[in-house]
C-alpha positions, -999 to 999 in steps of 0.1 A, spaced: -104 190 104 -102 210 138 -79 236 120 -103 237 92 -133 244 114 -116 272 129 -101 289 99 -136 287 85 -153 302 112 -126 330 119 -128 341 84 -169 340 77 -190 333 109 -221 347 99 -252 338 122 -271 308 117 -304 329 114 -289 350 86 -281 317 66 -317 306 71 -330 336 62 -310 340 31 -321 306 17 -359 311 29 -357 343 7 -343 324 -22 -309 334 -19 -279 310 -31 -254 302 -5 -216 308 -15 -191 281 -11 -177 294 22 -210 294 35 -218 260 27 -183 248 43 -194 265 75 -230 251 74 -214 214 71 -187 223 98 -212 236 121 -233 206 116 -203 182 120 -191 198 154 -228 203 167 -226 241 168 -255 247 147 -285 240 172 -309 211 157 -340 235 156 -319 259 132 -307 229 112 -343 218 110 -354 255 98 -325 255 73 -338 220 61 -369 235 55 -360 263 37 -340 243 13 -369 219 8 -390 248 -5 -363 270 -21 -342 244 -34 -301 249 -41 -286 255 -75 -265 228 -92 -233 245 -79 -248 248 -41 -255 210 -44 -222 202 -58 -205 221 -30 -226 206 -5 -221 171 -15 -182 178 -17 -180 191 18 -199 164 34 -182 137 14 -147 154 31 -165 153 64 -149 120 71 -126 95 53 -126 90 15 -115 58 0 -86 54 -23 -95 24 -46 -66 32 -69 -49 -1 -62 -80 -22 -77 -75 -20 -112 -111 -22 -126 -136 4 -131 -155 11 -102 -192 19 -111 -218 19 -79 -257 13 -87 -276 34 -66 -315 33 -62 -337 61 -46 -358 31 -31 -387 8 -41 -410 -19 -30 -398 -53 -39 -367 -40 -55 -337 -67 -54 -316 -53 -84 -291 -44 -62 -286 -80 -52 -283 -92 -87 -267 -62 -101 -237 -61 -82 -226 -98 -88 -233 -94 -125 -212 -63 -126 -185 -80 -108 -187 -108 -128 -182 -85 -160 -150 -73 -142 -166 -43 -126 -160 -34 -93 -193 -23 -76 -192 -10 -43 -222 -15 -22 -222 4 11 -262 7 20 -272 44 22 -302 54 39 -313 75 10 -314 44 -10 -337 25 17 -374 20 15 -387 1 45 -366 -28 38 -331 -25 27 -308 -47 7 -287 -54 40 -320 -66 56 -327 -89 30 -291 -103 28 -292 -107 66 -320 -134 61 -290 -158 50 -273 -176 83 -242 -161 91 -241 -131 68 -222 -102 81 -228 -66 70 -205 -46 93 -170 -38 83 -140 -17 88 -130 3 60 -101 -16 57 -121 -50 57 -145 -33 32 -116 -23 8 -103 -60 13 -137 -74 0 -137 -51 -30 -104 -65 -39 -113 -97 -34 -145 -104 -46 -151 -70 -66 -180 -63 -47 -198 -62 -13 -232 -52 2 -225 -36 37 -239 -12 62 -222 23 56 -194 28 77 -197 57 103 -164 72 89 -180 77 55 -196 112 51 -205 114 88 -219 150 81 -247 132 59 -257 109 86 -262 137 111 -283 158 87 -303 125 74 -315 118 108 -327 156 110 -344 155 76 -360 121 88 -379 139 117 -386 172 99 -403 156 67 -376 170 45 -364 136 32 -379 142 -6 -359 173 -11 -340 170 -42 -308 189 -36 -306 169 -2 -311 136 -18 -285 143 -43 -260 157 -19 -267 125 4 -262 99 -24 -232 116 -40 -214 122 -9 -216 87 2 -208 72 -30 -179 94 -42 -164 89 -7 -167 53 -14 -145 56 -43 -166 53 -73 -155 67 -106 -191 64 -119 -226 60 -110 -258 43 -125 -289 56 -104 -325 42 -106 -345 71 -96 -378 57 -85 -411 77 -87 -446 68 -74 -464 54 -45 -436 30 -36 -408 55 -35 -400 86 -14 -405 106 -48 -443 105 -54 -442 129 -87 -429 123 -120 -418 155 -130 -400 156 -93 -382 122 -102 -370 134 -137 -356 168 -121 -337 147 -95 -325 123 -123 -312 155 -140 -299 171 -108 -281 141 -99 -264 136 -134 -255 173 -138 -239 175 -103 -220 143 -108 -206 156 -139 -196 189 -122 -177 167 -96 -160 150 -127 -177 117 -122 -197 96 -149 -235 91 -144 -263 79 -159 -298 78 -144 -330 59 -154 -364 73 -142 -383 41 -134 -420 33 -123 -426 23 -86 -463 26 -84 -464 -14 -78 -439 -38 -63 -409 -50 -84 -410 -87 -92 -434 -112 -76 -425 -109 -38 -419 -84 -9 -400 -96 21 -364 -106 30 -357 -143 25 -387 -143 0 -367 -115 -21 -334 -133 -20 -352 -165 -32 -364 -144 -64 -330 -128 -68 -315 -159 -70 -342 -174 -94 -331 -143 -117 -294 -153 -114 -306 -189 -127 -318 -174 -155 -355 -175 -143 -376 -148 -122 -401 -124 -129 -399 -108 -162 -403 -70 -146 -374 -77 -125 -355 -94 -155 -363 -63 -178 -351 -36 -152 -318 -58 -144 -309 -60 -181 -316 -21 -187 -293 -10 -156 -267 -37 -161 -265 -23 -197 -259 9 -184 -234 -2 -158 -210 -23 -185 -214 7 -208 -204 35 -182 -174 13 -172 -164 8 -207 -166 -29 -207 -191 -29 -235 -190 0 -263 -225 -5 -281 -262 -11 -270 -260 -44 -285 -227 -54 -268 -239 -43 -234 -271 -61 -237 -250 -93 -248 -226 -89 -220 -254 -91 -195 -271 -118 -209 -241 -137 -212 -232 -133 -176 -268 -143 -163 -271 -172 -186 -241 -189 -181 -241 -188 -143 -211 -165 -137 -233 -139 -121 -245 -165 -97 -210 -178 -88 -201 -141 -82 -229 -137 -59 -223 -168 -37 -185 -156 -38 -197 -123 -19 -222 -143 4 -193 -166 13 -167 -138 17 -191 -120 41 -200 -152 62 -228 -165 47 -241 -199 40 -242 -205 3 -253 -237 6 -287 -217 11 -284 -200 -20 -278 -238 -38 -310 -249 -20 -333 -219 -11 -357 -245 4 -336 -241 35 -349 -207 43 -375 -209 69 -409 -211 56 -441 -189 75 -463 -211 95 -496 -197 77 -502 -187 43 -534 -167 34 -548 -154 1 -562 -117 -1 -593 -123 -24 -605 -100 -48 -636 -84 -37 -652 -83 -72 -643 -90 -106 -624 -67 -129 -590 -53 -137 -560 -43 -112 -563 -8 -116 -539 6 -93 -515 -6 -66 -502 16 -35 -468 0 -29 -461 22 2 -493 4 17 -478 -32 5 -442 -23 22 -463 -9 52 -482 -42 56 -449 -62 52 -431 -43 78 -457 -50 101 -458 -85 95 -419 -88 99 -410 -66 126 -399 -83 158 -400 -70 192 -361 -65 190 -364 -44 159 -350 -73 137 -371 -87 106 -384 -122 104 -373 -136 72 -401 -161 64 -428 -137 63 -438 -113 33 -462 -117 2 -459 -135 -28 -478 -142 -61 -484 -104 -65 -511 -97 -92 -499 -66 -113 -516 -35 -126 -537 -45 -158 -543 -80 -148 -577 -91 -148 -589 -112 -117 -622 -130 -108 -641 -125 -75 -624 -141 -46 -593 -149 -68 -558 -141 -50 -544 -106 -53 -516 -118 -32 -504 -145 -10 -496 -135 28 -471 -155 46 -471 -148 82 -462 -164 117 -484 -141 140 -524 -138 139 -523 -104 158 -496 -90 133 -517 -103 104 -549 -87 114 -530 -51 119 -512 -57 85 -544 -71 66 -560 -33 62 -530 -19 45 -529 -48 19 -570 -44 12 -562 -4 8 -535 -11 -14 -556 -27 -42 -580 -8 -66 -601 -27 -91 -621 -15 -120 -641 -29 -147 -617 -15 -177 -583 -22 -179 -562 7 -172 -540 25 -200 -506 13 -192 -475 11 -214 -463 -23 -220 -430 -36 -237 -433 -38 -272 -418 -73 -275 -435 -84 -239 -471 -74 -242 -474 -86 -208 -448 -68 -190 -451 -32 -181 -422 -7 -195 -410 6 -163 -384 29 -178 -398 66 -183 -367 84 -190 -331 80 -192 -308 109 -184 -271 112 -191 
């Protein structure tokens, strides 16, 4: 790596100010310039204030598909790259750009592994929205999320899936640049999201990706057209890097499922693996799962893909694979067999509807913030018992005083701090809002806006 840095800088060595100015004025970086930028971030030669200026220039001026592909590839090569060739199964990762109440990864990784697809699951920062999959699984006693690369490959070989924290050896340049993006309000940059996701997932040894691109107030991408563009960018860049990729643009303007929290979401994921669970969550799992088994070549037609997913949910094999993953990562599976073992909050309080009407909109971001306030302990860990359940969804009719959500909490002061966020999240109106429902399930919202392949 050191020789690569020296070689790059000896041959190129433009000033950082020149590169910032070039992108600020709408110019396109060469492959060599992008390589130099990533190298300079890695060895910390580019000062943070100039990295910040560069990130902002990219945010406003974007990057072409070629620039983004080179950027992703250079970040991928900034650390270790896993070789999963000895695992003789297709390797397809499911990726989400965040979402409130989104526990699909917990179900889909197990479902994919049950269907014979290896599902790598390092939790990337661009996939999080307040509460990550690792946070949720950590509510299971004994569950371990930190592994070495060798141990991680061992889990994939033995179980077919794992959900862990990202290893520091995987795309370390992305970790450095993500921290800077977080502090400079450039997280929603489409090429930087694309580069971050692809650099991480491809370094993990994935052969293909199924991406759930969230849009709305419960996601980092608030604009629908931007979400569609992100889906197109990710799929186009992935193909240019010789990887199969399908993206679904999905609505995140309300929480997914009936609960938001850590243990509360684990319980809901287990319900779905048992063949029950909320209809909106079940529908999204079905559609994403179909994409995974088709991309892996396990199923050919749409019908056979649907039958494959439904079979592994119905016969309990996906649930058994989930328990196998929990067991392999040190967690107590008897808590999965009997979810009543999870701790319960000391208090439960309803958020009453201020008037009669229809739920017109829900600000899922405010819901997430309220839950974060309730759950965060002084040491930064999350209280597994707290959160919200029984979420009344958009287009449902409520009476005055009827519960919009049930709030589970252990601390009155935190409850008082979180309550304004929950109240502000709901907007009621006299008339039913115009939302698209599933044809065969008129009470379930159609969350998939567009498919990009």
